[in-house]
N, C-alpha and C positions, 0 to 999 in steps of 0.2 A: 504494500500500500504506500502511496506517495501522498503526503499532505502538502498543499501548496498555497502560496499567497502571491498574487501578482498585482503590482501597482503601476498605473500609467497616468500621465498628465501632460499638458502642453502640446498635444497632438494637433497637426494641421487639419486632418480629416476626422470624420466620425468613425469610431471603432466598428469594424465589421466582425473580426474574429481574432483569436489568439491561440497559439499552439506551442507545443514543444516539438522541436525539430532535432533530428539526429545529424550533427555536423560540428566539426571543430571551427575555431575562428577562421573567417574568410572563406569557409566552405558552405555552400548551400546544400542543405539536407532535406530529406522528406519529412512530412508531418508524421509523428508517431503517437502524439496525444493531443486531443483538443482540450483547451482550457475554457474557452467560451466561443460562442458564435451567434451572430444575428442573421446568418444567411440560410440556415437550415440545410447545410451541405455536408454534415457529418455522415460518414459511411453508415449504411444500415446495420453494419456488423458491430457498431459500438453504441452505448447508451447515449441518449440525447444530451449534449452538453448544455450548461447554463447559458443564459443570455449575457452579452457583454454590455455593461452599463456605459453611459456617456462619460467621457473624461472630464475632470479628474475622478479616478475610481480605484478601488482596490477590490479584487475578487479573491475568493479562497475556495478550496474544495479538496476532495480526496479522489485520487485516481487509483484504479486497480487493473488487473490483467484484462478485465472486460473492456477497458477503454482503449486498448492498444489498436492503432491503425497499422495494418500490415504494410511494410515497405520491403517487398521481396528483393528489390535491387540493392538494398542495404543490409540484407540478412535478417530482417524482422518479418517473420511470417504470421504474426498475430499474438494472441494472448499468451501462448507458450513462451514467448520471448520477453515477457515483462521483466524478468530478472536481468536480462541483457540490457534493457533500457535503464534500469536502476543503476547498473554498473557503469553505463555510459555517462549518466548524470554525475555520478561520483568521480568519474575520470575527467570531467570537463569537456566531454564530447557531445554536448547538447546545448541548445539555446532556446530561449523563448522569443517569439516573434509576434508583434501586435500589428495586424493588418488594418488599414483604414480605407475610406472611400477615395481619398486622394492618392494613396499609395497602396494599391491592392496587393502588391508583392511583399509588403511589409514596411511600416513606417518607423518602427523602432525594433531593435533586436538587442538582446542582452544575454550574457552568460548566466547560467543557473548556479546559485549559491546554495549549498546545503547547510543545514543547521548542525549537522553532526549527530543529531538524534536518530537512533535506530530502534525500531520497535519490532 
């Protein structure tokens, strides 16, 4: 289980969605977990993500293996690879991306920081 908190502010566009992507700095990676969306575009294989509030905002939630979006090209085949995603987060090989109406490919991107707490 991953418990997360995401804050965003000062965006030029309206928030459309936010995800966790698999990719190191300067590398664009595929979406592996939805944090929120206003587009209704999450794959049918994952639970419906929460809506993204207008900025400034902070969202929080819990992600499980059921939330994994398969990225077979990156070796993520679905729920069975949840542990691999957790290891990638701990290794700094993931990032959060907030997508907006003015920048659909992503307006802000940031490394994910862990708290060090393990349950």
